[in-house]
Legacy VTK file of the C-alpha trace (Angstrom):
# vtk DataFile Version 3.0
C-alpha trace
ASCII
DATASET POLYDATA
POINTS 195 float
-30.605 142.097 17.467
-28.191 140.670 15.061
-26.092 140.073 18.103
-28.947 137.887 20.186
-29.465 135.869 16.721
-26.591 133.271 17.315
-27.479 133.117 20.837
-31.081 132.489 20.271
-30.325 129.749 17.350
-28.056 127.868 19.903
-30.528 127.933 22.193
-33.054 126.723 19.780
-31.012 124.315 18.274
-30.113 122.839 21.606
-33.604 122.664 22.827
-34.448 120.565 19.488
-31.327 118.248 19.838
-32.716 117.655 23.416
-36.051 116.835 22.557
-34.860 114.589 19.875
-32.985 112.873 22.350
-35.609 112.296 24.533
-37.834 111.008 21.943
-35.181 108.507 21.022
-34.975 107.251 24.491
-38.545 107.115 24.799
-38.936 105.029 21.493
-36.425 102.822 23.104
-38.008 102.488 26.203
-41.067 101.344 24.135
-39.386 98.646 22.387
-37.799 97.411 25.698
-41.103 97.245 27.310
-42.619 95.008 24.425
-39.248 92.728 24.812
-40.391 92.344 28.265
-43.835 91.317 27.877
-42.833 88.253 25.471
-40.309 87.362 27.798
-40.578 85.820 31.262
-39.031 88.072 33.929
-37.542 85.829 36.635
-40.093 85.857 39.572
-39.018 86.167 43.483
-40.296 83.271 45.818
-42.105 85.654 47.593
-44.648 86.321 44.561
-45.278 82.711 44.497
-48.513 81.705 45.937
-48.461 78.247 47.766
-52.208 77.598 48.608
-53.113 74.989 50.875
-53.848 72.260 48.531
-50.379 72.957 46.970
-48.917 72.975 50.608
-50.328 69.767 50.910
-48.791 68.177 47.741
-45.549 69.406 49.426
-44.760 72.411 46.742
-42.592 75.185 47.512
-41.732 78.419 45.637
-37.876 77.698 45.270
-37.880 74.048 43.820
-39.564 71.998 41.079
-41.377 69.404 43.006
-41.443 68.628 46.897
-37.732 70.322 47.164
-36.517 68.517 44.748
-34.938 70.449 41.336
-34.179 68.723 37.907
-30.490 68.775 38.013
-30.047 67.867 41.789
-28.205 64.990 43.128
-30.545 61.835 42.814
-29.759 61.111 46.469
-31.580 64.579 47.059
-34.945 62.530 46.602
-34.284 60.163 49.308
-33.735 62.873 51.543
-36.706 64.900 50.898
-39.475 61.759 50.608
-39.698 60.216 53.984
-41.753 57.396 53.005
-40.408 54.066 51.421
-40.572 54.026 47.639
-43.467 51.871 45.995
-40.935 51.258 43.370
-37.119 51.743 42.714
-34.789 50.760 40.167
-31.678 52.144 38.593
-33.668 54.485 36.653
-36.039 55.859 39.009
-37.962 55.895 42.260
-41.530 56.082 43.125
-43.783 57.843 45.871
-47.152 57.730 47.015
-48.260 61.224 48.595
-51.618 60.561 50.441
-54.206 63.562 50.166
-57.538 64.298 51.850
-60.520 62.479 50.578
-58.382 59.383 49.810
-56.903 61.266 46.572
-53.254 60.423 46.006
-50.476 61.397 44.031
-47.809 59.049 42.431
-44.352 60.653 42.129
-41.696 59.138 39.805
-38.412 60.757 40.020
-35.844 59.734 36.956
-32.448 59.918 37.091
-29.579 60.226 34.282
-25.998 60.198 35.343
-26.907 60.094 39.076
-28.779 63.561 38.627
-32.788 64.142 38.737
-33.686 64.511 34.982
-37.360 63.963 35.149
-40.194 64.205 37.759
-43.729 62.497 36.751
-46.489 63.081 38.548
-50.158 61.186 38.843
-52.666 62.747 40.836
-55.537 60.199 41.401
-58.827 62.557 42.095
-62.534 61.943 43.323
-64.347 64.365 41.060
-64.553 66.759 38.154
-64.587 69.527 40.831
-61.427 68.308 42.365
-59.519 68.291 38.726
-60.904 71.664 38.375
-59.406 72.830 41.730
-56.405 71.643 41.465
-56.086 73.375 37.946
-56.754 76.669 39.550
-54.257 76.230 41.913
-51.395 74.384 39.313
-51.780 76.778 36.673
-50.659 80.318 38.268
-48.238 78.195 40.539
-46.540 76.964 37.098
-46.966 80.143 35.710
-45.436 82.091 38.590
-42.434 79.548 38.221
-41.721 79.006 34.541
-43.464 81.797 32.906
-46.602 82.056 30.231
-48.018 78.686 29.245
-48.560 77.292 25.937
-51.367 74.850 24.942
-50.230 71.520 22.943
-49.597 67.979 23.460
-53.238 67.547 25.240
-52.194 69.963 28.032
-50.691 73.146 29.206
-46.992 73.564 28.645
-44.564 76.123 30.354
-41.016 76.418 29.564
-38.366 77.709 32.166
-35.495 80.158 31.290
-33.102 77.157 31.506
-34.797 75.129 29.251
-37.110 72.889 31.805
-40.260 71.617 30.595
-43.588 71.317 32.871
-46.445 69.723 31.124
-50.417 69.670 32.818
-52.595 67.379 31.457
-55.998 66.507 32.434
-56.422 62.653 32.140
-59.575 62.062 33.730
-61.775 58.935 31.574
-65.130 58.555 32.606
-65.381 58.487 36.640
-61.851 57.943 37.013
-60.472 61.604 37.401
-57.097 62.642 37.140
-54.173 65.229 36.274
-50.528 64.313 35.001
-47.985 66.793 35.534
-44.197 66.229 33.984
-41.473 68.073 34.771
-38.238 67.138 32.659
-34.698 69.022 31.502
-34.823 70.106 28.038
-33.338 67.186 26.293
-35.980 64.698 27.982
-39.084 67.063 27.950
-40.634 64.881 24.729
-39.438 61.685 26.350
-42.439 59.678 27.402
-42.548 57.872 30.840
-41.511 54.591 30.809
-43.875 53.088 33.495
LINES 1 196
195 0 1 2 3 4 5 6 7 8 9 10 11 12 13 14 15 16 17 18 19 20 21 22 23 24 25 26 27 28 29 30 31 32 33 34 35 36 37 38 39 40 41 42 43 44 45 46 47 48 49 50 51 52 53 54 55 56 57 58 59 60 61 62 63 64 65 66 67 68 69 70 71 72 73 74 75 76 77 78 79 80 81 82 83 84 85 86 87 88 89 90 91 92 93 94 95 96 97 98 99 100 101 102 103 104 105 106 107 108 109 110 111 112 113 114 115 116 117 118 119 120 121 122 123 124 125 126 127 128 129 130 131 132 133 134 135 136 137 138 139 140 141 142 143 144 145 146 147 148 149 150 151 152 153 154 155 156 157 158 159 160 161 162 163 164 165 166 167 168 169 170 171 172 173 174 175 176 177 178 179 180 181 182 183 184 185 186 187 188 189 190 191 192 193 194
């Protein structure tokens, strides 16, 4: 029996150490999954749902707004927006999107150093229901693209891993219904629209 004791003791020691190592790995995995829950994971464009309403706005799974991304060359705006701008100067260009039921969206693309630095969108809508419908589509779209939202500044705010900020606000007053969307680079996120 004494001859088997060292072999048995070594076997128990080996099992004990293996069990300890497995527990450490499990504990480490638990900590990692908590970190994942608090930090947005990149989402595949295939996972972003483009509803019919979002498609009519021209939104895509791979761009910030209508095929334009913050940081793109400002010339990209003219290549994407087919109509004539309703206003244009050295700082920005504005376009109107005609939607159904006489609803519209005005889009202002701002530039800094010939790069798109911010995009302001004003959705002019006909009813409280229309505001609600757009919010139901835009909220999950922005969440899929930029991560979990936070409330603040009179609206809902998303911040991408690159620091871009998207703000969605209900700006309805009385019978004037609408939404305001602001997409900006990290250094321009708090800058208000000039116009």
